Z-matrix of the N, CA and C atoms (Angstrom, degrees):
N
C 1 1.441
C 2 1.536 1 109.16
N 3 1.328 2 116.03 1 133.55
C 4 1.458 3 120.74 2 -179.53
C 5 1.523 4 110.22 3 -82.09
N 6 1.317 5 115.78 4 150.58
C 7 1.461 6 120.89 5 177.32
C 8 1.517 7 109.21 6 -123.68
N 9 1.314 8 115.37 7 154.25
C 10 1.457 9 121.59 8 177.56
C 11 1.521 10 107.28 9 -94.05
N 12 1.319 11 116.39 10 129.05
C 13 1.465 12 117.63 11 179.75
C 14 1.524 13 110.16 12 -77.00
N 15 1.289 14 116.20 13 159.13
C 16 1.461 15 123.36 14 -173.28
C 17 1.528 16 112.02 15 -61.48
N 18 1.310 17 117.62 16 -38.88
C 19 1.476 18 121.36 17 -178.52
C 20 1.533 19 110.59 18 -62.78
N 21 1.314 20 117.02 19 -44.49
C 22 1.465 21 120.63 20 178.97
C 23 1.521 22 111.14 21 -65.56
N 24 1.318 23 117.63 22 -38.70
C 25 1.461 24 121.76 23 178.69
C 26 1.525 25 111.00 24 -63.56
N 27 1.324 26 116.68 25 -43.65
C 28 1.467 27 120.71 26 179.45
C 29 1.525 28 110.81 27 -65.11
N 30 1.311 29 117.26 28 -42.39
C 31 1.467 30 120.66 29 178.05
C 32 1.523 31 110.25 30 -61.66
N 33 1.325 32 117.65 31 -42.48
C 34 1.463 33 121.63 32 178.64
C 35 1.516 34 112.21 33 -63.16
N 36 1.318 35 117.01 34 -42.14
C 37 1.469 36 120.79 35 179.17
C 38 1.518 37 110.65 36 -66.29
N 39 1.322 38 118.16 37 -43.21
C 40 1.468 39 121.18 38 178.79
C 41 1.526 40 111.49 39 -64.30
N 42 1.312 41 117.28 40 -40.64
C 43 1.462 42 120.57 41 178.44
C 44 1.519 43 111.03 42 -64.88
N 45 1.331 44 117.07 43 -45.24
C 46 1.465 45 120.83 44 179.46
C 47 1.526 46 111.50 45 -62.65
N 48 1.333 47 117.10 46 -42.57
C 49 1.459 48 119.68 47 -179.83
C 50 1.528 49 111.25 48 -68.39
N 51 1.320 50 117.52 49 -36.49
C 52 1.467 51 120.53 50 177.11
C 53 1.524 52 110.76 51 -63.62
N 54 1.311 53 117.15 52 -44.72
C 55 1.468 54 120.29 53 177.88
C 56 1.521 55 110.85 54 -63.73
N 57 1.315 56 117.89 55 -44.28
C 58 1.459 57 121.14 56 -179.78
C 59 1.519 58 111.23 57 -61.21
N 60 1.324 59 117.78 58 -48.10
C 61 1.459 60 120.79 59 -178.87
C 62 1.527 61 111.86 60 -68.64
N 63 1.315 62 117.35 61 -32.84
C 64 1.462 63 120.12 62 177.82
C 65 1.511 64 112.67 63 -67.96
N 66 1.316 65 116.77 64 -36.60
C 67 1.459 66 120.94 65 178.98
C 68 1.527 67 110.51 66 -76.89
N 69 1.313 68 117.39 67 -36.91
C 70 1.462 69 121.61 68 -176.09
C 71 1.520 70 113.31 69 -81.39
N 72 1.308 71 119.04 70 -9.65
C 73 1.461 72 121.72 71 -175.64
C 74 1.527 73 110.95 72 -83.58
N 75 1.304 74 116.08 73 86.38
C 76 1.459 75 122.15 74 176.20
C 77 1.518 76 109.11 75 -131.70
N 78 1.301 77 116.41 76 164.28
C 79 1.456 78 119.61 77 175.32
C 80 1.524 79 109.48 78 -122.04
N 81 1.318 80 117.04 79 -179.25
C 82 1.466 81 121.22 80 -175.10
C 83 1.530 82 111.89 81 -63.36
N 84 1.322 83 118.01 82 -29.75
C 85 1.460 84 121.09 83 -178.72
C 86 1.510 85 113.96 84 -75.20
N 87 1.321 86 117.72 85 -11.04
C 88 1.456 87 121.06 86 -177.99
C 89 1.524 88 113.86 87 -88.51
N 90 1.326 89 117.97 88 0.16
C 91 1.457 90 119.92 89 -177.13
C 92 1.526 91 110.58 90 -65.37
N 93 1.320 92 115.72 91 142.84
C 94 1.455 93 121.70 92 179.40
C 95 1.517 94 108.09 93 -84.05
N 96 1.306 95 116.58 94 132.83
C 97 1.456 96 120.57 95 174.10
C 98 1.520 97 109.24 96 -135.68
N 99 1.311 98 116.22 97 168.25
C 100 1.465 99 121.42 98 -176.60
C 101 1.525 100 112.49 99 -79.46
N 102 1.319 101 118.50 100 -3.70
C 103 1.463 102 121.68 101 -177.98
C 104 1.523 103 112.58 102 -96.52
N 105 1.326 104 117.61 103 0.83
C 106 1.464 105 119.72 104 179.48
C 107 1.524 106 110.14 105 -68.41
N 108 1.308 107 115.31 106 143.20
C 109 1.457 108 121.36 107 177.42
C 110 1.523 109 108.00 108 -125.46
N 111 1.328 110 115.88 109 135.22
C 112 1.468 111 122.04 110 -176.41
C 113 1.519 112 109.97 111 -125.23
N 114 1.296 113 115.35 112 148.01
C 115 1.461 114 122.62 113 171.48
C 116 1.526 115 107.06 114 -109.18
N 117 1.327 116 116.67 115 133.22
C 118 1.459 117 121.61 116 -176.90
C 119 1.521 118 110.19 117 -115.13
N 120 1.319 119 115.71 118 154.22
C 121 1.452 120 120.81 119 177.54
C 122 1.524 121 110.59 120 -167.17
N 123 1.316 122 115.39 121 -172.08
C 124 1.461 123 121.03 122 175.47
C 125 1.526 124 108.37 123 -114.39
N 126 1.303 125 116.21 124 158.44
C 127 1.461 126 120.73 125 -171.22
C 128 1.525 127 113.82 126 -73.25
N 129 1.302 128 118.58 127 -28.12
C 130 1.471 129 123.57 128 -177.01
C 131 1.527 130 111.41 129 53.07
N 132 1.347 131 115.85 130 37.97
C 133 1.454 132 120.36 131 175.57
C 134 1.511 133 115.79 132 97.68
N 135 1.340 134 118.65 133 -26.08
C 136 1.460 135 120.69 134 176.43
C 137 1.524 136 108.84 135 -148.36
N 138 1.330 137 115.22 136 158.98
C 139 1.461 138 120.70 137 -177.68
C 140 1.522 139 108.15 138 -101.66
N 141 1.344 140 117.54 139 116.50
C 142 1.460 141 120.48 140 -178.65
C 143 1.533 142 111.91 141 -69.80
N 144 1.318 143 116.98 142 161.80
C 145 1.460 144 121.71 143 178.13
C 146 1.529 145 109.66 144 -62.84
N 147 1.319 146 115.94 145 138.22
C 148 1.454 147 121.35 146 179.26
C 149 1.518 148 114.40 147 90.65
N 150 1.296 149 117.39 148 -6.98
C 151 1.463 150 122.15 149 179.75
C 152 1.524 151 109.11 150 -107.14
N 153 1.335 152 116.72 151 154.36
C 154 1.458 153 121.09 152 177.55
C 155 1.528 154 109.93 153 -131.02
N 156 1.326 155 117.77 154 137.55
C 157 1.462 156 120.06 155 174.59
C 158 1.522 157 109.11 156 -72.20
N 159 1.341 158 116.66 157 138.55
C 160 1.455 159 118.69 158 -178.88
C 161 1.523 160 113.50 159 -135.96
N 162 1.306 161 117.91 160 -9.78
C 163 1.468 162 118.81 161 -179.25
C 164 1.520 163 109.70 162 -156.98
N 165 1.328 164 113.97 163 161.97
C 166 1.462 165 121.88 164 177.98
C 167 1.518 166 107.37 165 -127.19
N 168 1.323 167 117.01 166 121.92
C 169 1.463 168 122.63 167 -179.90
C 170 1.524 169 108.56 168 -98.32
N 171 1.325 170 116.59 169 100.23
C 172 1.462 171 120.33 170 -176.49
C 173 1.525 172 112.59 171 -69.84
N 174 1.326 173 118.01 172 -17.26
C 175 1.461 174 120.70 173 178.87
C 176 1.535 175 111.67 174 -79.08
N 177 1.310 176 117.47 175 -21.71
C 178 1.462 177 121.85 176 -179.04
C 179 1.527 178 108.59 177 -94.34
N 180 1.317 179 117.57 178 104.21
C 181 1.458 180 121.25 179 -177.08
C 182 1.524 181 112.24 180 -80.14
N 183 1.333 182 117.70 181 -22.04
C 184 1.462 183 120.63 182 -177.40
C 185 1.525 184 112.24 183 -81.29
N 186 1.337 185 117.97 184 -46.55
C 187 1.467 186 122.40 185 -176.43
C 188 1.531 187 109.44 186 -144.42
N 189 1.338 188 117.22 187 80.70
C 190 1.465 189 119.66 188 -171.12
C 191 1.529 190 115.76 189 -82.48
N 192 1.327 191 120.05 190 -11.07
C 193 1.459 192 121.21 191 -175.66
C 194 1.525 193 109.70 192 -89.98
N 195 1.345 194 115.61 193 121.58
C 196 1.458 195 121.50 194 177.25
C 197 1.520 196 108.98 195 -96.32
N 198 1.335 197 116.28 196 137.79
C 199 1.463 198 121.25 197 -177.44
C 200 1.523 199 109.44 198 -124.56
N 201 1.332 200 115.19 199 161.41
C 202 1.470 201 120.50 200 177.91
C 203 1.512 202 109.61 201 -149.18
N 204 1.337 203 113.99 202 161.34
C 205 1.471 204 120.95 203 171.03
C 206 1.503 205 108.28 204 -146.37
N 207 1.299 206 115.38 205 146.47
C 208 1.456 207 120.95 206 -177.35
C 209 1.518 208 109.40 207 -84.12
N 210 1.326 209 115.80 208 129.62
C 211 1.457 210 121.06 209 178.03
C 212 1.522 211 111.79 210 -92.58
N 213 1.324 212 115.97 211 -40.10
C 214 1.463 213 120.54 212 -175.93
C 215 1.505 214 110.63 213 -145.27
């Protein structure tokens, strides 16, 4: 029977806790509502300040990264 060594177990626990805390770390302003408004665009080679990449369009060979920013 194989055993898991202590170092691997600790790494697994730290990774799981980091993922859990990263996903759970939100505040009241982060709630999703139906009144949010977003502006969408393409990256054109770089991502401007205030924009976030959210999708990859594999059909678009020239500019496949889609970006967005929240307006309201």
